[in-house]
N, C-alpha and C positions, 0 to 999 in steps of 0.2 A: 466413296470414302468421305466421312464427315469433315467439315472445314473448321478452322479455328474460330471463324465468325459464328458458326452454329453452336460451338461449345460455349462461347461467350454469351450468346443470346439465351441459352439454357440457364446459364449462371445468373443472368439478370433476374431470374425468378427466385433466386435464393436470397432471402432477406436476413441481414445481420440482426439477431433478435433484440439487441439493446440499442443499436444505432438506428434501426428502422429504415435502413436503405439497403439496396441490393449490393452484392459483393463487387460487382463490376464498377458501379458508380463510386464506391468507396475505394477503388483501386486496390482491392485485396486479392485480385486474381493476377498472377504473373506467370510467365514462362510456359504458356500453353503450347504443347507439341502434340501433333497427331501423326501416327505412323501405322498404316495398315489396320486402322480401326482401334488401335491402342492409344489412349490419351494419357499424357503426363502433364501435370500442372502444379503450381505452387499457390497455396493460400496463405496470405500474410495477415495474421491476426494483429490486433492492436495492443496485445499484451501477452507475454508467455504464460501469464496466470489466468488466461481466459476461462471462465467457469463453464462456457458453452462450447468448448472446443470439439468435443465428440459429436454434439448435435450438428454443428456446422459442417464437420467432415462428412457425416452421414447424408446430410441434405445435398452437399456438393456431389457426392458419389451418385446419389439417386438422380439428380438433375442431369449429370453427364451421361449416365447409362440410358437415360430416356431418349437421347439423340439417336436417330436412325443410323445404323452402321457402326456404332461404338461397341467394341467387344469387351474392353477392359479399361479401367481407369486407375492410375497411380497418383496419389495425392501427397505432396510434401507440405506438411504444416509447419510454418515458421512464424516469427513475430517481429514486429517493428513498432516500438512504443512511440506514439506521437508526443510531441512537445506541447506544453500548454501555451507556448508562444510568448511567455512573459520575459521581460528583459532583465537578465541577471548578469550582464556583462560588466557592470561596475564592480562586481565582486569577483570577477574572473571565475565564475562558477558555472561550469558546463553541465547543468542539471536540467533534464527535460521536465521533471515534475517534482514539486516539493509539497509534502503532505504533513501537516501538523496534527499530532494526536494530543488531545486536551481533555481536561476534566475540570469541573468547578471546585472539586475538593480532593484531598489526598486520600490514599488508601483504597481506591476503587479498582486498581489493577491497570492503570494507564500504561505504565512502563512495561508490564507483562504483555499487553496488547502490542505496543510499539515494537518490542523485541521480536515477538513471534511473527508479526506481519512482515517485518524486514527479512527475517530468516526464510519465511515461506516464499516470498517473492524471489529471493536469491536462489532458493532451491528449484524454482520454476524456470530459472534461466535469465532473470533480469539482473541488471547492474544496479546494486542497491547500496546506499549509504544510510547510516543511522547516527543522528546527532542528538546527544544528550544535552538538552537545553535547560535541564533542571539544575541550575547552578548551586542551589543550596542543599540539594539532596540527590547527588549523582549516583544512581544505582546501576546504570547500564554496564559498566565494566564488570561488576560482580555477576550480573545476569547473563553476560556473554562470555564469561570465563577468561577475561583478559585483564592483565594488571599493569601493562606498560605500553608505550608507543615506540615505534621504530625511530631511529635517529633522523633528525631533520635533513632535508636535502635542498640545496640551492636556496637556503633561507626560508624554506616553507616547512610547516609541520606535515608529517606523513601520518595518515590515519592508521589505527590498528585494524586488523582484519580477523574476523571470526565467523565461521560457518558461511563464508562467501560474502559477508557483509563488511563494508568499511565503516569504522566507527570512531567517534571523537567524543570526549567527555572531559569536563574539568576534573573528574575523579582521577584521571591519569597524572594530574599536575600538582596534587596536594597529598600530604601524608594521610594514610588511612585513619579515619576518625577525626581529622582536623576540621574544625568548623570554619565556614567561610563567612566572616563578618564584614560584608562588603556594602558600600553605599552604591547608589544608582549609577554614577559614572563608571565605576569599575565593572559593574555588571554589563553595561552597554559595551564596554571595550572588549570584554571576554566573548560576548556573543558575536560581535563583529569579527574578532580574530578567528573564531571557529568557522566562520563563513569565508572570509577573504584570505586568510593566511594558511589554510589547510589545502594540500594538494589532493582534492577528492577524485580527480580524474573525471571522465565522462560517466554520468549516472542516468539511468532511466527514472529512478525514484530516490529522493532524499526523504527519509522518514524522520520527523523531528519530534522527539519526546519533550513536550512542554511541561514546565512545572505546574502544580495545581494552582487554581485561582485565576484571577484576571488582573494581575498587577504589572509591575515594571518589566519583568523578564519577558512576559508574553508580548507586551506592546513593543518592546525593543526589537524582538525578533521579527515581528510582523512589519516593522518599519524598515528593517535591514534587508529582508528578502521577500520578494513577491511569492505568495503561496498559491499553489494550484487549488488547494482546498484544505478544510479542517475536518477532523473527525472527533466526535464527542464520545467519551467513555463514561458510563454511569453504572450504578447498582440499581436494583429495582425500587429501593425504599424511597419514601417521599423526600427525606432530607437530601439525599444524594441527587434526586431528580431536580429539586429546586436549585441546587448549586450547579448542576450540569446545564440547566437552562441559562444560567448566567454566562457560562462559558460559551454556549451557542450564540447568545446575543452579542458577546464580545466579538466573535468572528464576523457577525453581520455588521456591527458598528465599524469594523475595520475593512469592510467590503471583501471579506474572504468567503468564497463559496463554502457552504456546509455540505460535505459529501455524505454525511449520515451519522446515525447514532448506534453505538454498540452497548449492549447490556451485559455486564460481567457479573459473575457470582449469581446467576439467575436462579439456580435451583441445585439441590443436592439429591443425587440419585441414590435410593435406598436399596438394600439387598433384595427386597421383595418385588422390585420393579416399579415401585411408586416413587414419587419425588416429593421433596420437602422444600417449600418456598421460605427459606430462612429470612430473607430480606424483603418479602412481599412478592408481588407478581405483576408483570406487564408494564412496569414504570417506564422502561426504555422505549418500548413500542409506543406507548401513549405519548411520550415526549416527542418522538419522531413524527407521529401523526399530527400532533398539535402544531409542530414547527413546519410541517409540510416538507420534510426531508426523508430520504430513505432510511428504513430500519435495516441495519447491516447484519444483525444477528445477535444471538445470545450465547453466552459461554457458561457452562455449568461449573459448579465448585468441584474440584478434584485435587487430591493430594499430589498428583504428578505435576500439577502446575506450580505449586509451592516448592516442591523438591527440585524441579527443573530450574527455577529462578535462583534458588540458593546454591545450587551446584555448578552454575555456569553453563548448563546444558538445557536450553529452552525446551518446553514440552513438545514442540513441533519436531524436535530432533530426538529427544529421549523417549517419548511415548507417542509416536505418530498415529497409532491406532486408537488412542483414547478419544473419548467424546469431546474433551476440551480441545485437543489438537485438531480434530476434524472440524469443529466449530470455527476455530481460528483460521483454518485453511479456507473455509467458505467465506469468512470475513475478509481475508486478504484478497481473495479473488473478486469479491464484491467491491472493495476499495479500488482495485486496479480497473475494474469495469467502469466505476463512476469517474475515475480520472480520465479514462479514454473518452467517455461520453462528453465530459466537460471540454476536453481538448478539441475534439472533433466538432463540437458545436460552434467553435470559433474558427478552427482551421479545418477546412473541408476535406483534407486528405492527410495521411500520415507523412512524416518527414521521409526523405529519401535515404537516410542512413540505415542500412540494414544491420540486423544483429549478426 
C-alpha cells in the first residue's frame, strides 16, 4: 500500500504555475489519507478565484495516480487567502489585502471595473469589501443597487451589503444630487472614517474605487491605509494612456506595488464578426509593457455593461455569459493571482486561518 510520504513526494513534482514552487513547499497539501490504495487529500489554493484551479487539480490527480499501488484519488479543493502582512491595526481593520483601482482621468470605467471585480471575487467565495473613495462622484451605491446603510451598532457604521459584497460610500450620507463642496481637511476626515469607523469584519480583499486623477483624495487614502497594490484602468486612446501613466507613477511615488493595467472599452464587436477599434488599439498593453507590469486584460464595449451599471445589477450578475463579463472574470482572477504572488513573495506560506 502506498504511504503518505510517497504521495507527498509525488506532489513535490507539481509546481504552482504562478508561484513557481511545488505544492508541498507552499504548504498547499493537507489532510493526506491513504486507505487500501484510495487516496484522499486537500489542496489549499491561495485564492478562491484561482484561474488555474482545474489545471492544478488535474496535475495533482495525475501525480498521485502515478504512485504504485494507488487505485483512486479524491481531491478536496479549498482556498485560504494569504495576507500581505501589512500593519492595519491602527485602523482596527482586519483586512488581508487592500487593492486600489485607479485611473488618471474620469470616464474610463474605473468604477465599473471595481464593482465587477468585487462581485466576481465574492461569487468565487472570497470575503470582499468595496470602498467608494470617490468623494466628489460617488457612483457605487447606484451601480450596486443599494440606497441606504443599516443602523449603526456599538458606535460604528455598518456597511451595506449587495451581491455578497460589503460596501461603503459617501453617497449613502448625502441627498441624491447634492454636491460635496469640501476642502481637504473634511476629505481626509471622511476617508479616515470610512476606514476606522466602519465595522467591515474580516475581509480577504478590500477593493477601493479611487477618484480619477492624482490629487488629495488619492494621497489621503494611501497615507491612511497600507495598500497591497494598485490597478490602473485606461482606455486605448493616447490621451487616456497619458493620464493613466500619471496614475501609475503616483502609485510608484507612494511605494504602492502596481499589480497591472486593464484596458476598458477596447473594441466594439460587430454583427459580421469583425471588431471596430473606436478608441484606438493596444494602448493599455503598451503602457503595461513600458511600465514593466502585467497586462491584466481588455474589456470590450457592450450595452450590457452600461445597463448593468444603471440598473444596479453589475454585468457579472446580469449577463455572466457576455464577452465583457467573461473578460472581467478573467481580470478578477488575474488580480487575485497577482495579490497572492505579492503576498507570498514576502510571506513564504499562507496564513493559518482557513476559509
